[in-house]
C-alpha positions in Angstrom: -16.8 -2.5 -22.1 -15.3 -4.4 -19.2 -14.0 -2.3 -16.4 -10.2 -2.1 -16.5 -8.4 -4.3 -14.0 -6.2 -1.3 -12.9 -6.6 2.4 -13.2 -2.8 3.0 -13.3 0.6 2.1 -12.1 3.8 3.6 -10.9 7.3 2.4 -10.1 9.1 2.7 -6.8 12.8 2.3 -5.9 14.5 1.9 -2.5 18.3 2.4 -2.4 20.8 2.8 0.5 23.2 5.1 -1.3 26.0 4.7 1.2 26.5 8.4 1.5 28.3 8.5 4.9 31.4 10.8 4.8 34.1 8.9 2.9 36.2 8.5 6.0 33.5 6.3 7.7 31.7 5.0 4.6 31.9 1.3 3.5 31.2 2.5 -0.1 33.0 5.1 -2.3 30.5 7.9 -2.2 32.8 10.7 -3.4 33.4 8.7 -6.6 29.9 7.1 -7.1 27.1 9.4 -5.8 27.0 11.7 -8.8 26.6 8.6 -11.0 23.6 7.4 -9.0 21.7 10.7 -9.5 20.5 10.4 -13.2 19.7 6.8 -12.8 17.0 7.6 -10.2 14.9 9.5 -12.8 13.6 6.3 -14.3 11.4 5.7 -11.3 8.3 7.5 -10.0 8.8 7.4 -6.2 12.3 6.9 -4.8 13.3 6.4 -1.1 17.0 6.7 -0.4 18.9 6.0 2.9 22.3 7.2 4.1 22.1 10.4 2.1 24.5 12.4 4.4 27.7 13.9 3.0 26.9 13.9 -0.7 23.4 15.3 -1.1 24.5 17.9 -3.7 25.9 15.1 -5.8 22.9 12.8 -5.3 20.4 15.6 -6.4 22.6 17.0 -9.2 20.8 15.3 -12.0 17.4 14.5 -10.6 14.2 15.6 -12.4 11.6 15.0 -9.7 9.2 17.9 -9.2 8.7 16.9 -5.5 11.3 15.9 -2.8 11.6 16.1 0.9 14.0 18.5 2.5 17.6 17.4 3.1 18.0 16.6 6.8 21.7 17.3 7.0 25.1 15.5 7.3 26.3 13.3 10.1 25.6 13.8 13.1 22.5 15.9 12.5 20.6 14.2 9.6 18.8 10.8 9.4 19.9 10.2 5.9 16.4 9.7 4.5 15.1 11.4 1.4 12.0 10.8 -0.7 11.7 11.9 -4.4 8.4 11.9 -6.1 6.8 12.6 -9.5 3.4 12.9 -7.6 2.5 15.8 -5.3 4.1 15.2 -1.9 1.8 16.8 0.7 3.0 16.1 4.2 6.4 14.9 5.4 7.3 14.1 9.0 10.6 12.7 10.3 10.3 10.5 13.4 13.4 9.4 15.4 13.6 5.9 16.8 13.0 5.8 20.6 15.6 3.1 21.0 19.0 2.9 19.4 22.2 0.9 20.2 25.9 1.3 19.5 27.8 4.6 19.3 31.1 3.6 17.6 30.6 -0.2 17.5 27.5 -2.4 16.9 26.4 -0.4 13.8 27.3 3.0 15.2 23.5 3.9 15.2 23.8 6.5 17.9 26.0 8.7 15.7 22.9 9.8 13.7 19.3 10.3 14.6 18.0 7.3 12.7 14.3 6.8 12.2 11.6 6.9 9.5 10.3 9.5 7.1 6.5 9.6 6.6 5.1 11.3 3.4 1.6 11.6 2.1 1.6 11.4 -1.8 -1.4 12.3 -3.9 -1.5 9.8 -6.8 -4.7 11.3 -8.2 -6.9 14.2 -6.9 -8.5 12.9 -3.8 -6.4 9.7 -3.6 -3.4 9.5 -1.3 -0.9 6.8 -0.5 1.1 7.0 2.7 4.8 6.4 2.0 7.2 5.3 4.7 11.0 5.5 4.2 13.0 3.9 7.0 16.5 2.9 8.3 16.4 0.8 11.4 19.1 0.0 14.0 22.0 -2.0 12.4 24.1 -5.1 13.5 23.2 -8.4 15.1 24.5 -8.1 18.7 21.8 -8.5 21.4 21.5 -4.8 22.0 21.1 -4.0 18.3 18.5 -6.8 17.9 16.5 -5.4 20.9 16.7 -1.9 19.5 15.5 -3.0 16.1 12.6 -4.9 17.5 11.6 -1.7 19.3 12.0 0.2 16.1 9.5 -2.1 14.4 7.0 -1.8 17.2 7.2 2.0 17.0 6.7 1.9 13.3 3.6 -0.3 13.5 2.0 1.9 16.2 2.5 4.9 14.0 1.1 3.2 10.9 -1.9 2.0 12.8 -2.7 5.6 14.0 -1.7 7.9 11.2 -2.5 5.6 8.3 -5.7 4.0 9.6 -7.8 3.0 6.6 -5.2 4.3 4.1 -3.1 2.7 1.4 0.5 2.3 2.6 3.9 1.4 1.1 6.9 1.0 3.4 10.2 0.7 1.6 13.7 1.2 2.9 16.6 -0.4 4.7 15.1 -2.6 7.5 18.5 -4.1 8.5 16.3 -7.2 9.0 16.0 -10.7 7.6 13.2 -13.3 7.6 16.0 -15.9 8.3 17.4 -14.2 11.4 16.0 -15.4 14.7 16.3 -12.1 16.5 14.2 -10.1 14.0 10.5 -9.7 14.5 9.2 -7.5 11.7 6.8 -10.1 10.3 4.8 -10.5 13.5 5.4 -6.9 14.8 4.7 -4.9 11.6 3.4 -7.0 8.7 0.6 -8.9 10.5 -0.8 -6.1 12.7 -0.6 -3.5 9.9 -1.9 -5.9 7.3 1.1 -5.4 5.0 2.4 -7.8 2.3 6.0 -8.2 1.2 6.6 -7.6 -2.5 9.6 -10.0 -2.5 7.7 -12.8 -0.8 4.7 -12.3 -3.1 6.5 -12.1 -6.4 9.7 -14.1 -6.0 9.1 -16.6 -3.2 5.7 -17.8 -4.2 4.1 -16.3 -1.1 6.1 -18.3 1.4 8.6 -16.7 3.7 11.9 -18.4 4.2 12.5 -20.2 7.5 14.8 -19.0 10.3 18.4 -20.2 9.8 21.1 -19.5 7.2 20.9 -16.3 5.2 19.8 -16.6 1.6 22.7 -14.8 -0.1 22.1 -12.9 -3.3 25.3 -14.0 -5.0 24.2 -17.6 -5.1 20.5 -17.2 -5.5 20.0 -14.0 -7.6 16.5 -12.7 -7.1 15.8 -15.4 -4.4 18.6 -14.0 -2.3 17.3 -12.0 0.7 18.5 -8.4 1.3 17.7 -6.2 4.3 16.0 -3.7 1.9 12.3 -4.4 1.8 9.0 -3.3 0.1 5.8 -3.7 2.1 2.4 -2.6 1.0 -1.4 -2.7 1.7 -4.6 -1.3 0.1 -6.8 1.4 1.7 -10.5 2.1 1.9 -10.5 4.0 -1.3 -7.6 2.7 -3.3 -6.5 -0.9 -3.9 -2.8 -1.3 -4.5 -0.7 -4.3 -5.5 3.1 -4.8 -5.9 2.9 -6.5 -9.3 6.7 -7.0 -9.6 9.8 -7.2 -7.4 13.3 -6.9 -8.7 16.7 -6.6 -7.1 18.8 -4.5 -9.6 22.3 -6.0 -10.0 23.5 -4.3 -13.2 21.6 -1.0 -13.5 23.4 0.9 -10.8 27.0 0.2 -11.7 29.9 2.3 -13.1 31.5 1.7 -16.5 33.6 -1.1 -15.0 30.6 -2.9 -13.5 31.3 -1.9 -9.9 28.2 -1.4 -7.7 27.6 2.3 -6.9 26.8 1.6 -3.3 27.2 -1.2 -0.8 23.5 -2.1 -1.2 21.6 -3.3 -4.3 18.6 -1.1 -5.2 15.2 -2.8 -5.1 12.2 -1.8 -7.3 8.6 -2.7 -7.8 5.7 -1.7 -10.1 2.7 -0.8 -8.1 -0.7 -1.2 -9.7 -3.6 0.7 -8.3 -7.4 0.7 -8.6 -9.4 3.7 -7.4 -12.7 3.4 -5.5 -15.0 6.5 -5.5 -16.8 5.7 -2.2 -14.4 8.0 -0.3 -12.0 10.8 -1.2 -9.5 12.5 1.1 -7.9 15.9 1.2 -4.5 17.4 2.0 -4.3 18.7 5.6 -3.9 22.3 6.9 -2.2 23.6 10.0 1.1 23.2 11.8 3.8 20.6 12.1 3.1 19.2 15.6 1.0 16.4 17.0 0.5 12.7 16.3 -1.1 11.7 13.1 -4.7 10.3 13.1 -7.2 9.1 10.5 -10.9 8.3 10.7 -10.8 6.5 7.3 -11.1 3.1 8.9 -14.1 4.2 11.0 -16.4 6.1 8.5 -19.5 4.1 7.5 -20.2 3.4 3.8 -23.7 4.5 2.8 -24.5 5.8 6.2 -24.1 9.5 7.3 -22.7 10.4 10.7 -25.3 11.0 13.5 -23.5 14.0 15.1 -20.3 16.1 15.1 -18.5 17.2 18.3 -16.0 20.1 18.6 -14.3 21.2 21.8 -12.7 24.7 21.7 -11.5 27.7 23.5 -8.8 30.0 22.0 -8.1 27.1 19.6 -9.6 23.8 18.7 -9.0 21.1 21.4 -10.9 18.1 20.0 -12.9 17.1 17.0 -15.1 14.0 16.5 -18.0 12.4 14.7 -20.4 9.8 16.1 -21.2 7.1 13.6 -23.7 4.2 13.9 -20.8 2.2 15.2 -20.0 4.8 17.9 -18.0 8.0 18.5 -14.5 8.7 17.1 -12.4 11.6 18.5 -9.0 13.2 18.0 -7.4 15.7 20.3 -7.3 16.5 24.0 -9.7 17.0 26.9 -9.6 20.8 27.1 -12.1 23.4 25.8 -15.8 23.7 25.9 -17.4 20.8 24.1 -20.4 21.2 21.9 -22.2 18.5 19.9 -24.5 19.1 16.9 -26.9 16.3 16.0 -27.7 16.2 12.3 -31.3 16.3 11.1 -32.6 13.5 8.8 -30.8 13.9 5.5 -28.5 16.6 6.7 -24.7 16.5 6.1 -21.7 18.8 5.9 -20.9 20.4 2.6 -18.0 22.7 3.6 -15.4 23.3 6.3 -13.3 26.4 6.9 -10.1 25.8 8.9 -7.9 28.7 10.3 -4.5 28.2 11.8 -2.6 30.4 14.4 0.3 29.9 16.8 -0.3 29.3 20.5 2.8 31.4 21.4 6.0 32.7 19.9 7.7 29.3 20.0 5.0 27.0 18.9 4.1 25.9 15.4 0.7 26.6 14.0 -2.4 24.9 15.4 -6.0 24.8 14.2 -7.6 27.9 15.8 -11.0 28.0 14.2 -13.5 25.8 12.3 -16.6 26.8 10.5 -18.9 24.1 9.2 -21.8 24.5 6.8 -24.4 21.9 6.1 -26.7 21.3 3.1 -29.6 22.7 5.2 -27.7 26.0 5.6 -26.8 25.4 9.2 -23.5 27.0 10.3 -21.4 25.7 13.2 -18.4 27.7 14.4 -15.8 27.0 17.1 -12.5 28.5 18.3 -11.2 32.0 17.4 -10.5 33.7 14.1 -7.2 35.4 14.7 -6.4 36.1 11.0 -7.3 35.1 7.5 -4.8 32.3 7.4 -7.4 29.8 6.4 -8.4 27.2 3.9 -11.8 25.9 2.8 -12.6 22.3 2.2 -15.7 22.1 -0.2 -17.1 18.6 -0.7 -17.3 17.8 -4.4 -20.8 17.4 -6.0 -22.4 14.2 -4.7 -20.1 13.9 -1.6 -20.4 14.9 2.1 -17.7 15.6 4.7 -18.0 12.7 7.1 -14.6 12.3 8.7 -11.3 13.9 9.7 -7.6 13.2 9.1 -4.8 15.2 10.5 -2.6 15.4 13.6 -3.3 16.2 17.2 -2.1 15.9 20.8 -3.8 18.0 23.5 -5.1 20.3 20.7 -5.7 19.9 16.9 -2.5 20.6 15.0 -3.5 19.8 11.4 -6.9 19.0 9.9 -8.2 17.6 6.6 -11.4 15.9 5.4 -12.8 12.6 4.3 -15.5 13.0 1.6 -18.0 10.2 1.5 -20.1 9.5 -1.6 -23.8 10.2 -1.1 
C-alpha cells in the first residue's frame, strides 16, 4: 500500500479575547467571556491573548487536559494562555525588551507584554514548539520601533531554542503586511524559515504590497488582520497549515455580536513523522536560555566525541560531529572529553538536578552516561536522588542535547538518532 500523505492533523485557534478589566477594555468581557469558553473546546491547541480580568470565566467550560498557568490580571500578567489536548511539556514566558506607551500609544507598558513558549508532544518522541505572542500596539513611531524590536527578539529566540524543530507561531502580532513600519516578514519569517498560513491558503502565496489596509468587512477571508499563524517543519516532523479561516460567525452571541474586538483565526495543521530522530522532554530547572542541537546532528553518522565540563554542577555539554563541535553552557568547571571507539554510542543518560543556593531554581548537577560498550562517564555531583534516566529506544542512540543553559546547564534532554 502507498504510504499515507500525512500521519495526522490537529486544529489550532488564535483569539485575542479582549479580557482587559471592563473599565479599560474595548470589548465587553464581563458579558462575553463566559460565552467564549465552551467554543474553544472544538480546537486542539488554542492560544489566547488579553486574558486578564476574566480568567475564571474563560476557563469555566474548557475541557483541555493541559494548559499553561494563568499569569495574572493587569498590571502583573502578560495576558497569554495556551490550552492543549496534547501533553504540554515546557512553558516559558519572555517579556519584550522594548515597549512603548504607558497610557497612550497602545498602553503597552501597563502590562509585561511578551511571548509564551511551549513545547507540545504531538506523538511520543515528536515535539512541536508553540509560540503565543502579543506585540507592542499602535502605529506611532515609538510603537513601530518597539514592535520591530519585539520581532527581532522573537526571531533570535526561535533560532536558538527551536533550532531544527517544527514551530508554529500564532497570536496577535499587531502587524500588517500592508503597513510600511512593520518588519515581521524580513525579521522573523525569512530568517526563521516560517510560512504564513493566510498567505499560503487565501492569498495564493503572494503577500499584499505596502499601502492601504485590506479590511475584512469588504474582503472577507482576503481581509488582513493583525492575528497571524506562521509555521515551519523540523528535522523529524513535517508540518503544513492546510487551511486558514477567519471566523466571523462562530464566536458570536445570540444576537450575532462578536464576543471580542478581534476575530478568531484557525488552521488545520497536517503532520508527517520522520523516524530518523526522536526528542525527549527536558529535566531540570526554569532558568537559562533555550538551545537545541537538532539542526546540527548528522544523519547516519555518529558523533566523534562528547565533552562535559563540571564542578559542583554541570557547566557545559557538547558533542563533536563530523561537521565540528557544538556546545551549550558556560566556561567554568573542569572539561573532559571522551572519544568514542569505532561503533560506540550512548544508550542511556542519567540527569540529576539540585539548587545552587536557596534562591536559585534547579540546575543540572550530575550526569551519568552509559555506552553500548559498557563504558560509564560521570560528571558533576550527586546531591540527591532527584533524577531522571533517558534510555534510547531500541535501534536508536543518544547523539545530541536540547535544553536551556547560561553559565551552567539548567535543563537537559536528549536527541535520539536512528542507527
